[in-house]
N, C-alpha and C positions, 0 to 999 in steps of 0.2 A: 279366412284368407289363406292362400297357399303360396309357396315359393316355386318359381319355375326358372331353372338354370338353362342357359344355352351353352352347350359344351364348348370349351376353348378350341377343340378340334375343328370347329366350324368357323371360327373367327380369328384364329391366330396361325401365323406361318409356322412357328415353333411352339406348340402347345404344352410341352413337357412341364414347365413350371406351373402353368395354369391348371393342369390336371392334378398336380400335387396339392395345390391350394384348394381346388374344387373338392377333391376326395376328403381332405381334412375337414372342410366346411360341412359337407353332407354328413359325415360321420358324427360330428357334434350336433347338428340339427336333428338328426334322427333319434337322439336321446330324448327329444321332447315332442317331435312331430313325426307323422307317419308318411311313408310313400312320397319322398321328395322327387318330383319329376325332373328329368334332364333331357333336353332335346339333343339327341346324339347324331341325327342324320337329317338331311334336307327334306326328305319326304315327311318326316315327323313334324318338321317346322310348318310345312304346308297344311297338314291335317289339324294342327293345334289352333291355327288362325281363327277358324269359325267358332271355336269353343271358348275363346278368350273372354273373360268378363272382368269387370273393374276390381274384383276382389282377388287380384293376383299381384305378386311382386316378381318382376322379371329381372334376372341378373345376367349380364352379358360381359364378355371379356374383350378389352380393347386390343387393337393392333394397328400398325401403319399399312394396312392393305390398300392397294390401288383401288380395289373394288371388292366389296363384301358380296357374298352370295345373294342373288336376287331374292331367294326365299327368306333370308334373314332380314334384308332391307324391308321387304313387304310385311313381315311379322312385326317389325318395329313400327312401321307406319300404322298398322291396325291397332297396335297397343297405344300409340299416341292419340289416335282418333277416339279411342275408348277411355282415354285419360287414365291409363294404367301406369302405376309406378315402375320406373326402369332405373336400376342401379348399375352403372358401368364400373368395371374393375380394371385397374391398371397394374399389371404385374411388374412392369419396369418403368423407370422414370421417363423414358423417351416415348411412352405410349399413353400419356395421361389424357389425351383428347379422345373422346368417344366417337363412335360412328356418326357421320355427319347428320343423318336424319334424326338422331336423338336430340340434337340441339345443344344448348349450353347447359351442361350438367357437370357437377363436380364428381370426378371419379374417386372410387375408393383406392387410395394410393398405397399399394403394398410396399413399394420401395421406402416410402416415408415411415411406414409403420416399423419396418425392419431397422431403419436408420436410427429412430428415436430409442430403440432398444439396444443399439450397437450390435445388431445381429446380421448374419449374411443369409444367402439363399438357402442354406441348410435348414433354416427355421421357417420356411414357407408354411409348414403345417401349423406352427404356432399362430401365425397371422390369420390363417384360414379359420382357426378356432375363434379368434377375436372377432373376425368379420361375422361368423355364424351367430355370435351373441347379438350383434347389431341387427341382423336379419330377424332373429327370434323376437327382439323387442318390437319390431314392426308388426310381425304376424300375431304375437300374443301381447298386445299392449297393456293388458291388465295384469300380466304376470311379471314382466321384467321391463325395466327402463334403463337405457344405456347412459343416463345422466344420474346415476345413483349418488347418494350422500354417504360417505364412509366416515364414521366417527372413530378417531384415533384415541384410544385410552392408554395413557402411559404415565409413568412417575417422573416428574421433572428432575428429581435428585439424581437419578442415574439413567434416565431415558430420554432427556430432552433433545440431545444432539442427534441420536439415532432416529428419533421420531421426525426431526426436521429433515434429515437425509431421506427418510422414507417418503415423506410428503412431497418433497421436491421432485423426486424421481417419479412418484405416482402422477404428478401433474403433467409429466412428459408422456408417460406411457398410456395414461387413460385421461385424455384431455376433456372428455365429456363428463367424467365423474368429478365430484367435489369431495374434499376432505375437510373435516373439522378438527382443529387442534387448538387448545385453549390459548396458547401463547400468541398465535397469529390471528385468531378469529374473534377475539373479544376486544372490542374497541375501548379506548381510554374513556373512563367515566361510566362505562356500563357496569351493571351488577353481574360479576363474572358467573356466579353459579346459576343465575337465572338464564343467561345466554347458553351456558353449557347444557342445562336441563332441556331447554327448548330445542337445541340442535340434536341432542340425543333422542328426544321424542320423535324427531323427523327423520332419523337415520335409517338407512336400508341395511347396513351392516356395521357391527362394532369390531374394530381391529384392536385386539388387546396385545400390546407390546409388553411382554412379561419379563421385566428385569428383576434383579434380586430384591430391590427395595419396594417393588409393587405391592407385595403382600402386606406392607405396613400401612398402606393408604386406605383410609375409610372411604374416600371419594371413588377410588377404583372399585371397591367392593360394591358401593351403591350403584355405580354404572353397570357392573356385571349383573347385579340382581335385577335392575330395571330391564336390561336387555333380555334376560331369561324370562321374566314374568310377562313381558310384552312381545314375545316371539320375534325379537330382533336377532338374526343370525350372528354368531360370534366366531371370528377367526382368531385362534390363539397362537401367537408367535412367541415361543420361549427362547430367550436370549441367554447365552453362556450357561445353559443348564440351571437356570434359576430354580430355587427350591420350591417345588409345587406343593409340598406338604404344608407350607406356611399359608397357602391361599385359603381363605375362608369360603370362597366360592370358586369351584373349578368349572370352567366353561364346558369341558368335555372330560372323557376318561383320560385322554392324552392330548398333548399339543398337536395342532394341525401342521405347524412348521417349527423346525429346530434350526437355530443359526447362532453365529457368534457376533459379538459387537463389531469386530473388524470387517465382517461381511457388508456392513452398511457403508463402509468407506471404500469398498472394492466395487467399481462400476458394474462389472459383469455379474458378480454375485448378487448385487442389489437388484439388477434388472430381473434376474431369475426369481428372487424373493417376491418382487412386485407382480410378476406374471403368475406365480403360484398363488398369491393372495387374490388376484383378480379372478383366476380360474375357480378357486375354492369359494370365493364370494358368490360367483355366478351359480355354481352348483348348489350352494346352500339356499340362495334366493329362490331358485327354481324348485328345489326340493320342498321348500316351505310354500311356495306359490301354488303348486299343484294341489295342495290341500283345499284350495278354494272350491273345487268340485265337491269335496266332502261336505263343506259348509253348506253349499247349495242343496245337496241331497238331504242333509239333516233338516234344513228348514222346509224342504218340500214334504218330508215325512210329517212334520208338524202340521203343515197346511192340509195335507190329505186327511189326517186324522181329526181335523178340526173344522172341515168344510170351508177353508179359506181358499181363494183362487189365486194361483201364482202362474202368471203368463209370461213366457219368454218373449221379450220385445226386440232384443238385439243380441244375437248369439256371440258375435266377435267381442263385443264390449260388455258382455255379461250383464245386460240390463233386463230387469224383470218388473212386471206390474203386479202389485199385490192388492187384492180386493177382499174386504172383509165386512160383514155386518157389524154395526155398532152395538155395543152392549150398554145396559143400565139405563135405558130410556124407554118409556112405554109407548110413545107416539112414533109414527113412521118417520124415517130419516134416511138420508142417502148413506151409501156404504163408505167406509174408509177406503181411500184410493191413494196408494203410495207407489213411487218408483224406487226400485232398489238397484244399486249397481255394486257388483262384487269386485274386489281387487285382491290379488295375491301379493301385492307390494304396497308400499305407502302411496297415498294419493299425492299428486303434484298439482301445481297451479293450473297447468293445462287441462287436467282432468275436470277441475271445477268449471273452466270455460266451456269444455265440451258438453258437460251435462246441462249447463244453462242453455246452450244452443239446442240440445235435444228437447228440452222442456218447452222451448218456444213453439214447437209443433203440437203441444198438448194444451192449447188454449182455443177458446171460441170467442171471437170478438173481444179480445184482451182479457177474457175471464178464464182463469186457469181451471182445468178439469181434474185437478188432483189436489191432494192435501199437502204432500211433502215429497221430497226426494232424499234418500239416505244413501250415502257412499260408505261402503263397508270394507274394512280390512281387519286384520287381527293385531294391528300395531298402533292403535290410537285410543285416546280417551275422547268422549263425546265433545264435539265442538260445532258451533253454529257457523255456517258459511254465509248465509243470508236468511231472510225471513222464511224461505221455503226449503232450504237445503241444509242438511246436517251430515257431518262426518261422524261415524260411530264405529265401534268394534263389534265383531261377530257375536261375542259372548253376551254383551249387554243387550244387543238388539234381539237376539234369540230369547234371552231371559225375560225381556220386556213383553214380548208377544206371548211367551209361554204363561207368564203371570196374568196377562190380560185375558187369555183364553181359559185358563184353569184355576186362577186364583193363586194366592201365595203358596209356596212349597210348604209341606207339612214338616214338623220337627221329628227327627228320628233319635232314638236313644241307644242305638247299637253301634258297634265298631266294625269298620272294614279295614282289613290288613292289606297293604301293598307290599309285595315281595319281588325282589329282583336285583339285577346289577347289569352293568354294561356288557353287551355281547362281544364275541370275537369278530370284529369286522372293521372296515375302513372308518376313520374318525367322522367323515362326512355323514355316514349313515347311522352313526350312533345318535345323531340328532333325533331320529325317530323315537328312541327310548326316552330321551329327555322330554320330547313333546308329549309322549304318552303319560309319563309320570306327572308332568305338569297338569295335563288336562284331567286325568283321573283324580288327582289330589284336589283340584279346584271343585270338580263336580261332587265329590264325596262331602267336602266341607260345606258347599253351598246348599246341599240337600239335608243338612242337619246331622249327618253321621259324624262319629269320631274317627279320625284317620290314625291308624296304628301302623308302625313300621319298626323293623330292626335297624338300628343305627347304621347309616351308610355315609361314608365321608363325602361323596359327591352330592348326594341328594338332600342331606339333612337340613342344610341352611336354606336351600330353595323351598323345601317344605315348610320350614319355619316362616319364611316370608309370605308364602301363600296363605298360611294360617292367619297372619296379621292382616293381610289384605281382605280376605273373605270372611273371617270371623274375628273382627277387631275387638269385640267385647269379651270373648271367651277363648281366645286362641290357645292359651295354656291347657285348658281342659279339652279343647277340640283336637289336639294333637297328642298322641300317646306314643312315646318312644321307649323301646326296650334296648338295653345295651349290656354286654357282658363285661364284668370287671377284669376279664383277661386283658382287655384293651385300655385299662384305666390310666395308663401312663400317656395315652394319646388324646385324652379328652379332659375337659374341665367341667366337672359336674355342676358347679354353680352357674356357669354360663348356659349349659344345656337346660337347666331348670328355669331359667328366665324365659325360655321359648316354648316349653312343652311340659307335659307330665312325664317324668322320666322314671323308669323302673330299672334299677341295677340288679343284675343276676350274678350270684357268686360263681367263682371259678370252680370247676370240677377237676379233681386231681387226676394225673395220668403219669405214664412212665417218662414222657418227654414233652417238650413244648408243643409239638405238633399234635400229640394225643390230647394234651390238656386243652388246646385250642378247639379241636373238633368236638370233644366232649362238652366243653363250655358253650359252644354254639348250639349244640343239640339241646342243652338245658335251657338256653335262652329261648329257642324256638318253642320248646314244650310249654314254657311259662307264658309266652306271648300268645300262643294259639289256643291252648287248652283252657279256655275260659268261656263261661256261658254267654257273655255279652258280645262275643265275636259272631258276626252275622255272615261274613264271607272272607275268602282269601282270593286276591287278584294277583296273578303271576305275570311278570313282565321281564323279558330278557333273561339274564343270568349267564354266567360264564360256562362254557362247555368244557368240562374237565375230562381228561383222558384216563383210560384204564379203570381201576377200581376206586378212584378217588370219589368221595361222597359228594353228590350234587345237592346243593343247599335247597333249591326249589323242590326237588324230589322229596326230600325229607319233610319239608313244610307241608306239601300236599298230603303225604302219608299221615302226618299228625292231624291235619284238618279233617280228613275223612274218618279217622278213628274217633273224632269228636262230632261227627255228623255235620260238619261245617261245609257248605258248598264252595267249590273251587272254580274260578274262571281263568282260563289260560289265553293270554293275548299272544298270538303267534307271529304277527307281522313285524314285531320289533326285533326279531332275530334272537340269537342265543339259544339257551336251553329251552325256553318256553316255546320256541318255534319247533324244536325237535319233538317235544312232548305233544304239541298240538297236531303235528303231522302223524304221530303214532296213534293218537285217539281218532283222528279222521280215518286212518287206514282201517282200524279195527271197528270203528263205529260204536265205540263203547263210552260215549259221553255221559251216559247215566251213572257211570262209576264215580264221576266227580261232582255232578250237580243234577238237579231234576228239571232243568230248563230245556227248551226245545233244541232239536238238532240244528235248526236254522240259526238260532242265536249263537250256539257254540261254533258253527262253521264260520259265521261272520267274525267272531272273535279270533278265529284261527288265521284268517286271510285279509280281513278288512283293515285299511289304513285310516279310516274315519274314526279316530279315537274319541271324539266328542259324542258321536252317535252311539258308539259302543258303551261309553261310560254311562250315558243316559239310560240305555237299555238294561245294563247290568244293575244300576242303582234302582231302576223301576222294578226289576224282578226281585231284588232284595227287599225293597220297601213293601211290595205286595205280600211278603211272607210274614209281615208283622202280626 
């Protein structure tokens, strides 16, 4: 489906405000879609008519013209005949009625959108961006829905009032969205935690309102862990510079939004906070959603290598037909026949209704011609919708088919080291590193390897939780953490040892603290990497340091190669690993760090499909046993 704008120059007497709105809208949409057409002259309108098809969304600007141009009227008539969606936009409150031949349609009311935010016409661009999200949800229905559920994670002791203010204003500025807050959304007599857990599992975004007492809450920690492990985007709002060092789980390197308590009682400031949250939520959802293509590609690779047939049934709604021979039976039998639908967001009730309607056409005389339909996203645990439809997550679906085709994964007795840190970039895009660490850690553990890393304040607790989830019987042995005693005042060794096998490395003396720190980190890296059981070093991100400052990843690569340990550099997460990957690409000297193909190393440098990359790297390491 594509979007077709009719320029306000053709339908408005004074199109200035309309053009400001239009330009902001197109700029936002073009972050996610290509070549947004705009009819800018009447000749263009005439030429478009014959090419119109149902898979178009037309957006037109209202005005109180005595007579609209004939070409525009005719274009609208053709669109109505072909049952094409038409969205009228009212820039001012006195032009809410659309062009007559459109009929009775509700216009997008820009004046009302400004009013509910207490904004004036200087903020037309803001509303253009809001409208763009609505249009994107129409064109990319499996990526984004404008009726998202936002889960508000807060501490009642010092955050209840500001959370209430936040939710009240959110309900005004984003009427289609819903928010969950335990005080108002748990009914009397209900089991509170059960309702909270259910709502969290169905949420599109978690809004973490970080007040000073938040760090003391076990429930908030559990909510953050659940969100990270289940790929629910997190918006981190830090209030009154609350101490982030006390947080056991940090949602990112730095907060997305910084504000003061009094900002929640100032209408104008609160409006800006809400708009910022909505924009960042949209960006994170879309950033996460676009990985759906990577998921499809990964499964296509499995199908191609295993003689499974994967047929695209509906491009817009990402529906595929999977056909596979059945195994384990000596007599002839029909193939497995499944329908798969991919989502970059959480599935909604209307999605179930639509897939049921789609499946009605896959019957012959009331007999269904398929085994089942699977709705896939990365945010759910398996659940049955009805006798034939199941909602599942990508990982489990892929693993189920991989195991069906290849048998159970073999056990590995080696260690794989993950190295890296957050890169220098916008907080939104640091999510890529979080995703990559999450995925590589899961795949390493699922394939029987031991995951080894040098203690990192942001990642360690998430890695511990991944270990408990994917290796519940031996998670302490499955995770190997090295830490320098230089930092011993910042950690509790007994707590660490409850979650992993921990190796403390003694401090190396130096002339000052900086020298002792650098020497101690070098010693820790030497001890961690220079061991015969280490099978590979995977480098992700890393801070880019200026001047002659020692780069941690560089030192680790040097130690690994001195011990003949292969190194794999993931460039697309940004930071120092992206610089190194670019250097190796330019020189073409991948063989200096591993013996794998140029194709694999090039993929690691630029590809965002971390699951596919993790599987390929682990396969390469496993084959060297």
